[in-house]
C-alpha positions as CSV (number, residue, x, y, z in Angstrom):
1,X,61.1,87.3,54.3
2,X,58.5,88.8,56.6
3,X,57.9,86.6,59.7
4,X,54.4,85.7,58.3
5,X,56.0,84.0,55.4
6,X,58.4,81.9,57.7
7,X,55.4,80.9,59.8
8,X,53.6,79.8,56.5
9,X,56.7,77.8,55.5
10,X,56.9,76.1,58.9
11,X,53.1,75.4,58.7
12,X,53.4,73.9,55.3
13,X,56.1,71.6,56.6
14,X,54.0,70.6,59.5
15,X,51.0,70.0,57.4
16,X,52.9,67.6,55.2
17,X,54.7,65.8,58.1
18,X,51.6,65.3,60.1
19,X,49.5,63.8,57.2
20,X,52.0,62.5,54.7
21,X,49.7,64.0,52.0
22,X,51.4,64.5,48.7
23,X,49.6,67.7,47.8
24,X,50.6,69.2,51.2
25,X,54.2,68.0,50.7
26,X,54.3,69.7,47.2
27,X,53.4,73.0,49.0
28,X,56.1,72.4,51.5
29,X,58.6,71.6,48.8
30,X,58.6,75.3,47.6
31,X,59.9,76.4,51.0
32,X,62.8,73.8,51.2
33,X,66.3,75.0,50.3
34,X,68.3,72.8,47.9
35,X,70.8,72.1,50.8
36,X,68.2,71.8,53.6
37,X,69.3,69.5,56.5
38,X,66.7,67.8,58.9
39,X,68.2,66.5,62.2
40,X,66.3,63.8,64.0
41,X,68.2,62.5,67.0
42,X,71.4,60.9,65.5
43,X,69.9,60.8,62.0
44,X,70.3,63.6,59.5
45,X,68.6,63.9,56.2
46,X,70.5,66.1,53.7
47,X,69.2,67.8,50.7
48,X,65.8,68.7,49.2
49,X,64.7,65.5,47.9
50,X,65.7,63.4,51.0
51,X,63.9,65.9,53.3
52,X,60.9,66.1,51.2
53,X,60.6,62.3,51.1
54,X,60.6,62.4,54.9
55,X,57.4,64.5,54.9
56,X,55.7,62.7,52.0
57,X,53.8,59.5,52.3
58,X,53.1,57.3,55.3
59,X,55.9,56.4,57.7
60,X,55.7,54.6,61.1
61,X,55.1,57.9,63.0
62,X,52.5,59.3,60.5
63,X,49.5,57.7,62.2
64,X,50.6,59.2,65.5
65,X,51.1,62.6,64.0
66,X,47.8,62.4,62.3
67,X,45.9,61.9,65.6
68,X,47.5,64.9,67.3
69,X,46.8,68.5,67.4
70,X,49.6,70.6,66.0
71,X,49.7,74.2,67.2
72,X,50.5,77.2,64.9
73,X,54.2,77.8,64.5
74,X,55.7,80.6,66.7
75,X,58.4,83.2,66.0
76,X,61.3,82.5,68.2
77,X,63.7,85.2,67.0
78,X,66.4,83.6,64.8
79,X,64.1,80.6,64.2
80,X,60.5,79.4,64.2
81,X,59.3,76.6,66.5
82,X,56.3,74.2,66.7
83,X,55.8,72.4,69.9
84,X,53.0,69.8,69.6
85,X,51.6,67.3,72.2
86,X,50.7,63.9,70.8
87,X,47.5,62.0,71.5
88,X,48.2,58.9,73.8
89,X,49.4,56.0,71.6
90,X,51.1,53.6,74.0
91,X,54.8,53.8,73.5
92,X,54.9,56.6,70.9
93,X,56.1,60.2,71.6
94,X,54.1,62.4,73.9
95,X,55.6,65.6,72.4
96,X,57.2,66.7,69.1
97,X,59.4,69.7,69.0
98,X,60.4,71.3,65.6
99,X,62.7,74.1,65.1
100,X,63.1,75.8,61.6
101,X,65.9,78.1,60.4
102,X,66.1,79.9,57.1
103,X,68.9,80.8,54.6
104,X,69.6,84.1,52.9
105,X,66.9,83.4,50.3
106,X,64.4,82.8,53.1
107,X,64.0,79.2,52.5
108,X,64.0,76.5,55.2
109,X,67.7,75.4,55.4
110,X,67.6,73.5,58.8
111,X,65.0,71.6,60.7
112,X,65.5,70.1,64.0
113,X,63.0,67.4,64.9
114,X,62.7,65.9,68.4
115,X,60.3,63.3,69.4
116,X,59.9,63.2,73.2
117,X,59.1,59.7,74.6
118,X,57.4,60.4,77.9
119,X,56.0,57.0,78.8
120,X,58.5,54.3,79.8
121,X,58.1,50.9,77.9
122,X,56.2,48.5,80.0
123,X,56.7,44.7,80.1
124,X,53.6,42.7,80.5
125,X,52.3,39.2,80.1
126,X,49.0,40.2,78.6
127,X,48.2,42.1,75.5
128,X,47.3,45.8,76.3
129,X,43.9,47.0,75.2
130,X,45.4,49.7,72.9
131,X,47.4,46.9,71.1
132,X,44.4,44.6,70.8
133,X,42.5,47.5,69.1
134,X,45.3,48.2,66.6
135,X,45.6,44.5,65.8
136,X,41.9,44.0,65.4
137,X,41.7,47.0,63.0
138,X,44.9,46.3,61.1
139,X,43.3,44.4,58.2
140,X,40.6,47.0,57.8
141,X,42.9,50.0,57.6
142,X,45.7,48.2,55.5
143,X,48.2,48.2,58.4
144,X,50.8,45.5,58.1
145,X,51.6,43.9,61.5
146,X,54.1,41.5,62.8
147,X,53.6,39.9,66.2
148,X,56.2,38.1,68.4
149,X,56.0,36.5,71.8
150,X,58.0,34.2,74.1
151,X,56.3,31.1,75.2
152,X,56.4,29.5,78.7
153,X,59.5,27.6,77.8
154,X,61.3,30.8,76.7
155,X,61.2,30.2,73.1
156,X,60.5,33.1,70.8
157,X,57.8,33.0,68.2
158,X,57.0,35.3,65.2
């Protein structure tokens, strides 16, 4: 497969991952090997269907990925890379690094997915503005939320 095709395969995967769009995932599906493995930290997705499900639909990180700018994939010799910087979203990742490897049939057979958390988690006794904004708009954009806190007596509330 010429490098342009491998770059197109990686781009199709990123397009689906960063949006959750089913049509974009259908395009990416054509580039995934039957035995593709996607490694994300300690978790590994195995096989075409499980890997495709990961880039289809809305998952907890999808809104973060949607608000970010994804650069074009780059040839790194034996693999293809995508290194994206995320828009600030509180405790979410500041960067995402993807590496793609290909099998003998030139299909994606391995993906390494790393979310880099750059901001330390902060304890506070007040609701941060970015959290207030998300809560205020949750009903309007169909975002389920669950809020918990600990009161002055140290009792948790959900």
